[in-house]
C-alpha positions as CSV (number, residue, x, y, z in Angstrom):
1,M,-0.3,-0.1,-0.3
2,E,1.4,3.4,-0.8
3,P,2.6,5.7,1.9
4,G,-0.4,7.7,3.0
5,K,-3.3,6.2,0.9
6,P,-5.1,5.3,4.3
7,L,-5.0,8.8,4.9
8,K,-6.6,9.6,1.7
9,T,-9.0,6.9,1.9
10,A,-9.8,8.1,5.2
11,A,-10.2,11.6,4.1
12,F,-12.5,10.7,1.1
13,L,-14.8,9.1,3.6
14,V,-15.2,11.9,5.9
15,L,-16.0,14.2,2.9
16,A,-18.5,11.9,1.6
17,M,-20.2,11.6,4.9
18,L,-20.3,15.5,5.3
19,A,-21.7,15.4,1.6
20,L,-24.3,13.0,2.7
21,V,-25.3,14.8,5.7
22,A,-25.1,18.6,3.8
23,G,-27.7,16.8,1.5
24,A,-30.1,15.4,3.9
25,S,-30.0,18.3,5.6
26,A,-30.9,20.4,2.7
27,Q,-33.6,17.9,1.6
28,L,-35.2,18.5,5.4
29,Q,-34.9,22.1,5.0
30,Q,-36.9,21.9,1.7
31,V,-39.4,19.8,3.2
32,A,-39.8,22.2,6.0
33,S,-39.6,25.4,3.7
34,K,-42.6,23.4,2.1
35,S,-44.9,22.8,5.2
36,P,-47.7,24.4,4.5
37,T,-48.8,27.3,7.1
38,V,-52.3,28.2,8.5
39,E,-53.0,30.8,5.5
40,D,-52.1,28.2,3.2
41,K,-54.6,25.9,4.9
42,L,-57.2,28.4,5.7
43,A,-56.9,29.6,1.4
44,Q,-57.5,25.9,1.0
45,S,-60.3,26.0,3.2
46,Y,-62.6,29.2,1.9
47,H,-61.6,27.9,-1.8
48,A,-63.2,24.7,-0.9
49,M,-66.0,25.9,1.0
50,Y,-67.4,28.6,-2.5
51,D,-66.7,25.9,-4.2
52,L,-69.1,23.9,-2.4
53,K,-66.6,20.9,-1.8
54,F,-67.6,21.1,2.1
55,Q,-66.1,17.8,3.5
56,D,-62.4,19.0,1.6
57,A,-63.4,22.4,3.4
58,F,-63.6,20.7,6.8
59,K,-60.6,19.1,6.6
60,A,-58.5,21.9,5.5
61,A,-60.2,23.9,8.4
62,D,-59.4,21.2,10.9
63,E,-55.8,20.7,9.6
64,A,-55.0,24.7,10.1
65,K,-56.3,24.2,14.0
66,A,-53.2,21.7,13.9
67,V,-50.9,24.0,12.8
68,A,-51.4,27.2,14.9
69,Q,-53.5,25.7,17.9
70,D,-54.0,29.7,19.6
71,D,-55.0,30.9,16.3
72,P,-58.9,31.8,16.2
73,L,-59.3,31.6,12.8
74,P,-59.3,28.4,11.6
75,Y,-62.4,27.7,14.0
76,V,-64.0,31.0,12.2
77,A,-63.1,29.4,9.1
78,Q,-64.7,26.3,9.9
79,A,-68.0,27.9,11.1
80,W,-68.4,29.8,7.3
81,V,-67.8,26.0,6.4
82,A,-71.1,24.8,8.0
83,F,-72.8,28.6,7.1
84,F,-72.3,28.3,3.9
85,R,-73.2,24.7,3.4
86,E,-76.6,25.6,4.9
87,L,-77.0,28.7,2.6
88,D,-76.4,26.1,-0.4
89,R,-79.1,23.6,1.2
90,L,-81.8,25.8,1.8
91,H,-81.3,27.7,-1.5
92,I,-81.1,31.2,0.4
93,L,-78.2,32.9,-1.3
94,R,-80.5,34.1,-4.5
95,S,-80.8,37.5,-6.0
96,E,-84.4,37.6,-6.4
97,L,-84.4,37.3,-2.1
98,F,-82.4,40.4,-1.7
99,A,-83.7,42.5,-5.3
100,T,-85.6,44.8,-3.5
101,D,-87.1,45.3,0.1
102,D,-90.0,43.9,0.1
103,S,-89.0,40.5,-1.1
104,Y,-86.3,40.5,1.8
105,N,-88.5,41.4,4.5
106,S,-91.4,38.7,3.5
107,R,-88.6,36.4,3.3
108,D,-89.0,32.9,5.5
109,A,-87.6,31.8,8.4
110,Y,-85.0,28.7,7.8
111,S,-84.2,26.1,10.2
112,W,-80.8,24.8,10.6
113,D,-80.0,21.3,10.2
114,A,-79.1,19.9,13.6
115,G,-75.5,18.8,12.7
116,N,-74.1,22.2,11.3
117,K,-75.6,24.1,13.9
118,K,-73.9,22.6,16.3
119,I,-70.5,22.8,14.5
120,F,-71.4,26.4,13.5
121,D,-72.4,27.3,17.1
122,S,-69.2,25.0,19.1
123,S,-66.8,26.9,16.2
124,L,-68.1,30.3,16.9
125,D,-67.6,29.6,21.1
126,Q,-64.1,28.5,20.8
127,A,-63.2,30.8,18.3
128,E,-64.4,33.5,20.7
129,K,-62.4,32.0,23.3
130,L,-58.7,32.3,21.5
131,A,-59.7,35.7,20.5
132,Q,-60.6,36.7,23.7
133,D,-57.3,35.3,24.9
134,R,-55.3,36.7,22.6
135,L,-56.9,40.2,23.3
136,N,-56.4,39.7,26.8
137,R,-52.5,39.6,25.6
138,N,-52.3,42.4,23.2
139,Q,-55.5,44.5,22.7
140,N,-54.3,44.9,19.1
141,D,-54.2,41.4,18.3
142,S,-55.0,41.8,14.4
143,R,-55.7,38.2,14.3
144,A,-58.6,38.6,17.1
145,L,-59.6,41.4,16.3
146,L,-60.6,40.0,12.8
147,A,-62.0,36.8,14.1
148,L,-64.0,38.8,16.9
149,S,-66.0,41.0,13.6
150,L,-66.2,37.4,11.4
151,I,-67.7,36.0,14.5
152,N,-70.0,39.1,15.6
153,G,-70.9,39.0,11.6
154,L,-71.6,35.4,11.4
155,H,-74.0,35.5,14.4
156,G,-75.9,38.8,12.8
157,D,-76.4,36.7,10.0
158,D,-77.6,33.5,11.9
159,F,-80.8,35.6,13.4
160,G,-81.2,37.9,10.5
161,I,-80.9,35.3,7.4
162,F,-82.2,32.3,9.5
163,T,-84.2,33.7,12.1
164,K,-85.3,36.9,10.7
165,K,-84.6,38.5,14.4
166,D,-83.8,41.6,12.6
167,L,-83.2,43.8,15.7
168,K,-81.4,40.7,17.3
169,A,-79.1,41.0,14.0
170,I,-78.4,44.4,14.2
171,S,-76.7,44.5,17.9
172,Y,-74.0,41.7,17.3
173,I,-74.1,43.3,13.2
174,K,-72.9,46.6,15.9
175,T,-70.7,44.4,17.4
176,A,-68.8,43.1,14.4
177,T,-68.4,46.9,13.3
178,T,-66.6,48.3,16.2
179,Y,-63.8,45.4,15.9
180,A,-63.8,45.8,12.5
181,E,-63.3,49.6,12.7
182,K,-60.6,48.8,15.4
183,L,-58.8,46.7,13.2
184,L,-59.1,48.7,10.3
185,A,-57.9,52.2,11.9
186,Q,-54.3,50.4,12.4
187,S,-54.3,47.9,9.7
188,P,-56.0,49.4,6.6
189,D,-55.6,46.7,4.8
190,S,-57.7,44.1,6.5
191,Y,-59.7,44.3,3.9
192,D,-62.2,41.1,4.9
193,A,-62.8,43.6,7.8
194,Y,-64.9,46.0,5.5
195,V,-67.6,42.8,4.9
196,A,-69.0,44.2,8.5
197,T,-69.1,47.8,8.0
198,G,-70.2,47.4,4.3
199,M,-73.1,45.2,5.7
200,G,-73.8,47.2,8.9
201,K,-74.4,50.7,6.6
202,V,-76.5,48.8,4.0
203,I,-78.5,47.1,6.3
204,V,-79.3,50.2,8.5
205,A,-79.9,51.9,5.3
206,R,-82.5,50.3,4.0
207,K,-84.3,50.1,7.6
208,S,-87.5,52.7,7.9
209,A,-86.8,56.5,8.9
210,P,-87.9,56.1,12.6
211,V,-86.0,52.8,13.3
212,R,-83.1,54.3,11.1
213,W,-82.9,56.8,13.8
214,V,-82.9,55.0,16.7
215,L,-80.0,52.9,15.0
216,R,-78.3,56.1,14.8
217,L,-78.6,57.1,18.3
218,G,-76.9,53.7,19.2
219,G,-74.5,54.6,16.9
220,L,-75.2,52.5,13.9
221,K,-75.1,54.9,10.8
222,G,-76.8,53.7,7.6
223,D,-75.1,54.9,4.5
224,E,-75.9,52.3,1.5
225,G,-73.7,53.8,-0.6
226,E,-70.8,53.9,1.2
227,G,-71.7,50.3,2.2
228,V,-71.9,49.1,-1.6
229,K,-68.3,51.0,-1.7
230,E,-66.8,48.7,1.2
231,L,-68.3,45.8,0.3
232,T,-66.7,46.6,-3.1
233,L,-63.2,46.8,-1.2
234,A,-64.1,43.6,0.4
235,A,-64.8,41.9,-3.0
236,D,-61.5,43.5,-4.6
237,H,-58.9,42.8,-2.2
238,A,-60.0,40.3,0.7
239,H,-58.3,37.7,1.4
240,Y,-61.0,34.9,3.0
241,L,-64.7,36.8,2.3
242,A,-63.7,38.2,-1.3
243,P,-65.8,35.5,-3.2
244,F,-68.8,36.5,-0.7
245,A,-68.4,39.9,-0.8
246,R,-68.1,39.7,-4.7
247,L,-71.8,38.0,-5.0
248,L,-73.3,40.5,-2.5
249,V,-72.0,43.1,-5.0
250,V,-73.7,41.2,-7.6
251,F,-77.1,41.1,-6.0
252,E,-77.0,44.8,-5.5
253,D,-75.6,45.3,-9.2
254,V,-78.9,43.2,-10.0
255,R,-81.0,45.1,-7.6
256,F,-80.3,48.4,-9.4
257,K,-80.3,46.8,-12.6
258,N,-76.3,47.1,-14.0
259,T,-76.4,43.6,-15.3
260,D,-73.4,44.3,-17.3
261,D,-71.2,45.2,-13.9
262,A,-73.3,41.9,-12.2
263,R,-72.3,39.6,-15.3
264,R,-69.1,40.4,-15.2
265,R,-68.7,39.6,-11.8
266,L,-70.9,36.7,-11.9
267,E,-68.7,35.1,-14.8
268,A,-64.9,35.5,-13.1
269,L,-67.2,33.6,-9.9
270,H,-68.2,30.7,-12.2
271,Q,-64.4,30.7,-13.8
272,Q,-62.5,30.2,-10.5
273,F,-65.2,28.1,-9.1
274,P,-66.8,26.0,-11.6
275,N,-68.6,23.8,-8.9
276,N,-70.6,25.8,-7.2
277,H,-74.4,25.8,-9.3
278,L,-75.7,28.8,-8.0
279,F,-73.2,31.2,-10.0
280,R,-74.5,29.5,-13.7
281,E,-77.9,30.0,-12.2
282,E,-77.4,33.4,-11.5
283,L,-75.8,34.1,-14.6
284,E,-78.9,32.0,-16.6
285,K,-81.3,34.9,-14.5
286,L,-78.9,38.0,-15.8
287,G,-79.2,36.2,-19.6
288,R,-83.3,36.1,-18.9
289,T,-83.4,39.6,-17.5
290,S,-81.2,41.3,-20.5
291,A,-83.8,39.5,-23.2
292,Q,-86.7,40.9,-21.0
293,L,-85.0,44.1,-20.9
294,V,-84.1,44.1,-24.7
295,R,-87.9,43.1,-25.5
296,Q,-88.7,46.0,-23.5
297,G,-86.9,48.6,-25.5
298,N,-84.4,49.1,-22.5
C-alpha cells in the first residue's frame, strides 16, 4: 500500500459522509420550507367552501387548527363552512331574495340542520375564546380583532337570515362593526373587515326612518352608497371573504339593474369556482333579464 493512502481514503470517506449529511440537511430544510402554513390551509378551506366541496373545506380547516392551535381564524373558517353549507342547502343565496326590500322583508324563516348548527355554534364559541385570550395579551392583536368581527358578523347573519330576528342581528352587526373599525384603524389593508362595516351600513340604510333614527342614536349609521363601496373593497381585495363580498355586490348590481357589472362578476366567480351551481344559475337569470329588457326597449 502506498504511503499516505489510508489517510487519503479516510479523508475521502469523511468528505463523502459530510456531503451526504449536507444533502440530507438540505432536503429536510426544503421539506420544512414547503410545510403548509395556517394561511395555506385557510386558503384551501375557503376555496373549497366557495366551490361547494364542504368535506374538503372542513378537512383544511381542521388542518389549519393543528398548525396554529392558538389561532381563532381556523375555527372561524370552520363556522363559515357550516354556514355556507346551510345557505346552499336551503337555497338562500338567490338574487330575487335580495333584489327588493319587500322580497327580503317577506322572506321565510329557515331552520338549521341540527348537525350543522352544532358545528357552527361550537366553532364560534371556541374562536371567541381564543380571540379573547389573544386580546387579553395584546389589545391590538389583528387576528383576534378580525376573528371577533367575523364571529359577530356570522351571529348577525344567523339571526337576520335564518330566524328573522332583525334587531338581534343588528346588535351583533354593531359589535362586528366596532371590532372591524378598530382593526381598520391600525391595519387599513385588512379588507375582510369591510364586509362587516359595509353590510352594517347597507342593512341600516334600508330600515324605515324611525328605526334608522333609533339605530343612529345607538351608534349605527346607515349609508347604502358607502356600504356598497366598502363591500366592493372587500370584493376586490379581501383575503378570505372576497367571493362572498363579490356576490353581495352582484345582488346590489341586480337590484339597481347594473346587469353588465353583475355579469362580469358572476363570470369571474363561475370561472374560479366551477362546481358552484349558484353562479351559473344567476348568470342564466341575468340572461333572461337582459332579453326581457331588450324586448321592452330598455
